[in-house]
C-alpha positions, 0 to 999 in steps of 0.5 A: 534561389537554393543559396539565397535561402540557406544565407537567410537561414544562416543570417536569422540564426545569427540575429538570434544568437546575438539577441539571446540572453545567456540560457544557462540561468533561464527557464524560457524562450521568447520569440526569435530566440535560440539555444546552441550546444553550450547553452540550456534552460534550467527550470525555476526550481533547478530540478530539470535542465533542457539541452543537448545530449550525446549518449555516446561519449566523444560523439557529435551526434545528439539530441534535444533532451530534459534531464534532472539538474540535481547536483547529487544525480552525478549520471545524467538521467534523461526523461524526455527527447524531442528528436528521437527519430533523427539525431543532429550534429550537436556542434552545428545544431540550434533550437530556434523559437520563431517569431509565429510561435514554432520551436524548430531544431535545426540540423547543420543550420537549415535541415529541420530535425524536429519542431512542434508544428505549432503557430500563433499571430500572438507576440506573447508566446513563450517556451518555458521548462517547468519544475514538473519536467514539462516543457510548455509553448503557451500564449496569453489567455483570457483574464491573464491566464496562459494558454497551452499550444503544445506541451512535451507531457503529450508526446512522453519517450520512454519515462513517466513523470508525475503530472503525464498520462498514459491513455487515449483522447477520444476528441483527437484520436491521440494516444499517450505512451511510452516507447523504450530506447533501442538500446542503452546507448541508442534512444531511438524508439525500440521494440517495447510500448507501454500503452492503453487498450480500450476495448472492453474495460481500459487497461494498460499493456506492455507490447513487444512489437505486436505481441502482448508480454504483460497486462496491468489488469482493469483499474480497481477501487483499491488505488491500484491496477488488479494485475499489480498490487506491488504499486501499494508500495508504502514508500511510494504511495506515501509520495505519490497519488495514482489516478485513473480517469475514464469518460467520453472524452478520455481515458488515462492513468496518471500519478501526482506528487502528494502535498509536501513530497519531496522525493524524486520519482520516475517510471520507465520502460527500458530497453529490455522490456520492463516497466519499472518504478524509481525513486532517488533517495540518499544518492541513488536511484533505488527500485520500488517495483517493476513489471513483469516480475515472475513468470506468472506475470507473462501474458496468458502463460498458462493458456486459456481457462487456466490460472498461474500460480507463483511459489516464489521459486517457480510457477505452476499453471492449474485449470480452474475448477470445471475445466480439464487440460487441453491435449497437447498444449497450454490452457484448459477446456470445460468439462461440461459446456455451460447451459442457460440453467448452469448458475453455480458459481465459484469464486476465486479470490486474490486474482488478476482479472482476466484480459478484459477485451471480451468483457462488458461493463454493466455500471454500478450495482450490488454484487448480488444484482451483478450475479443476477445480471450473469446468470440471466445471460446465457453468454456470460462466464464470469463477472466481478466488481471492478471499481468505478465500472461496477459489474463487469461481465466476461464472455468466452475463454478467461485468459491471463489469470494469476493468484496473489498471496496479497492484493488482486480482486475477487473473480466469480466464474459460472460453472456447469453442474448440479443445481444450486439447490442441491449444492446448498443441500450438500455442501452447506446445509448438511454441515451446518445442521451437523455442526449445529447438532454437536454444539448443542451437546457441547453446550448441554454438557457445559451447562450441566457441568457448570451447574455442578461446580462448587461455588462456595469459595467464591463468595456471595457476589459469585451468583451475580454479574456485578463485573463483567470483566470477570468473563474475560478472566479465568482465575482459579481459587484453591485449585477450583475454577471460579464459576464466573470465569469464561474464556471471550471465545466461549461466550456465546449469545445462544447459551441461556446464561448468556441471554439472561446476562444480555438483558441486564444491558440497556437495549436502547444503547444498542441499534439495529447495527449490532446483530447478535450484539449480545456477545460483544455487548457483554464482553465490552459494554461498547456503544453500537453505532448504526451502519447508516450513521458511519456511512454518513460520517465517512461519506459512504467510506469514500476513498478520499476518507481513506487513512490506510489498509492492511490484511484486515481491510481498510481505515477511514477518516470520518466525522459525526454529526456532532462534530467528533472525528473518528476513525473507522476500521472496516474489516474485509469480507476476506480479510485475514482478520475474521470474526474471531479476531474482530471479536478478540480486538473488541474484547481485549481492549473494551476494558483497557484504559491507558493514554498510550493505547488507542481508545475504541469508541464503539462498534458496528456489525451488520450482515457481513459489515464489521466495524470498529470506531476508534479515536482519530489520530491526526498524526497517522502512524509512526512509520510515516514519520520514522521512514520518511526523511522530510517528516523525520526531521520534524521528530527531535531527539526529545520526541523520539525518546518520549515516543519510546518511553510512552510505548514502554509505558503502554506495554507495561500496562498491558503486561502488568497493570491492567486487569487482563495480562496481555501480549500484543503480537504485532508491535511494529511502527505502523501500529503506533498511532500518534495524536495531535500532540505525538502522543503514541498509542498502540493500536491493532489487538486483533492477534493479541493473547491474554495471559492467565494467572500461571503465565500461559496464554489462552490460545498459545501460539508459536506463529512468528508475529510482530516486532521486538520492542528492541527492534522497534527502538532502534528503528525509531533512532536510526529511521530504517527498517530492519530488513534482510533481503539475503538470509546468507547475508545478515549485514544489511540487517538493522540488529547486526548493524547496531551490535556491531556499531556498538561493539566497535564504539561507534553507536552514534553512527546508527542515528538517523541523518534527519536528527540534528546534533543537540542531543545528549550522547549518554541518553542516546547510549542509554536507549541503543543498550536497552534495545540491544538487551531487549533482544538477547539470545537468552530470555533470562537476560531480557529485561521485563517491561518494569526494568525497561521503563526504569532503564529508560530514566536511570543511568545505572543501566549501562552497567548490565552486561550485553551479550550476543543478540538474537539475530537470526530469529528476528531478522525478518522483524519476527518474534515468538510468542510461546507460553511464557511471558519470557518470550514475548516480543518485548522482553521477559 
């Protein structure tokens, strides 16, 4: 009987081999067809291929696998393996799709090594390899649709592709998880797993056997996990959309390609226990990020009730306030036990939220309401606002905390100690009272001093406010200061003169949104928008309307009731750009009018909210084009030249032609916005400085910021970032490359590959030389912006001698804004 069964299986395999059409060019299998070692399936777009794979060269033991079929990926990159638990002899094995709808891998003709375990009575069954890398087994459904019986995406191996899920399906008690290879040559399931934990608040853990070695933290409302702000890597987030879904049926994390994305990307848990994100660019796999990346990423590295701090060299474990180190072990204990009356709250910013296994989701509510929930619950030790979960509270010890320099979330920890009232009196009320008293003395002195100034030289208009731009300028006349002159940072609505001037502004122009609007009204005379209007325009600051974010906060797209599109810059309450920078930006650009400067439409201030309403730029920012090879192809040489010219004209206006002399101090591709006609507009004046008549800036600074105009031009021409990864090796620096190629007469090699060959060589060389002149070592050798604009249109500038650029000072895309205009970020 056994011999008869063996004969029958062999006979069926022979029939299948005879009936099959060569699969090398096919993407699918139909019932009663099979694959042998010399055959494969290729997805319709040619992106992926399925076939037999042997990890050790010369061995016949192998697996059914899916890999990238890109001709430039010379090393086979496996993304999925069917029979990880049992290899087969590839010389005799076959992958059969039976008539009853089951995909089976036979070893030695008869032994079943792996199967999908599916069956169907329909003759419409089909196995197909998709361009997503998903192998699907389908049958005909209602209305001509296809019903999926089985798919490889539901059974990941070690690789996470866009479209896959990591999480748990509550309906059938199954999980989607990644498991590492045992070694680089053994794809059998290894020691490391990356999988979702759903107790408390869902988050993903990296396991080594039964030990936790890394935790992502819960999903927040910033499009990333609390413990991995690196997910916001621009190169990846411009190509991928990160999603998190949690409902009664399932909870999972997934990624999707954004529309028009052409970059191949994958994440993998490797055999050494790291979860890595990769993208294919220019002939190689480039790492975007990986976790764990440092000691503070290691789970519970500092024990309980302690926070891990990383300084880029080493880590330190610090007890949270109100806690003391344990004797002889990691972690900390409370100095004083909590009681139901313990309502002192410690805020920890930029933190990885604690392990949520002992956390409780309280639902959507305000931060104040969340505080009340915690302080009214004697067992609550901490709380935070966590994305769509809303208010989350913790009980017991706090485990696996760390600090980030950027990213993370705000955690509020409940402490024992004196009452909130006494804390308020000593820590807030008394200092505020003393500061107010000091301000009153200063303003009284200033008022008396201003009243005694000799105003005879200013003329009869000096006593009225006919030109409020004088408030932004502090001119000197004959050695005496103009009585109308006020620094924008010194202007305050509490001052008596300020109040009288504010009355001259039409009060109906300013709605209830602008609390203390007198300060900003007189500086910019900008329209004020009510907060409810802005919320309606942005769909209550919906994440779907988000255009981007930075240290200042988030920018949203909006549409007013009249149909006008706007951009809303919503400053974070904990933004690096605080109230002074916000006021500075408004005061600086309210009166600036130039086609190459972003126009401000209005502002809104209400409570903690600080909003700037800007004109909407259809083509987003310049960096989204020049660093993206697909979009970069849309920028012809002429368009790039017009963008460079536009930026130069905008800077010339700021330096020389505007009513103020302004140094931008944060000039970079992400701050150059493009309208529907690709006209460049300089934006983000939060760190700008005004220069007075003698050339010295108000609030002069020597803090390195921004990018030299010359470096910006080189980035536009090359499509590359100016970056140095090793300060002892400057060869990766764009400026070094540009100068070296210029000296060797090979400057055209610097150009972006996305450019076609129809550019005029003389114009290219003119731009490169001008860019290098703008970053000369000696500031006296750098051209002023008037000369830059002339150089872009003149052929004579090739005669100007070129010396060594200021390489070391700007290796990290930095420049210095010092007291003289000759040291600005754009030349002299």
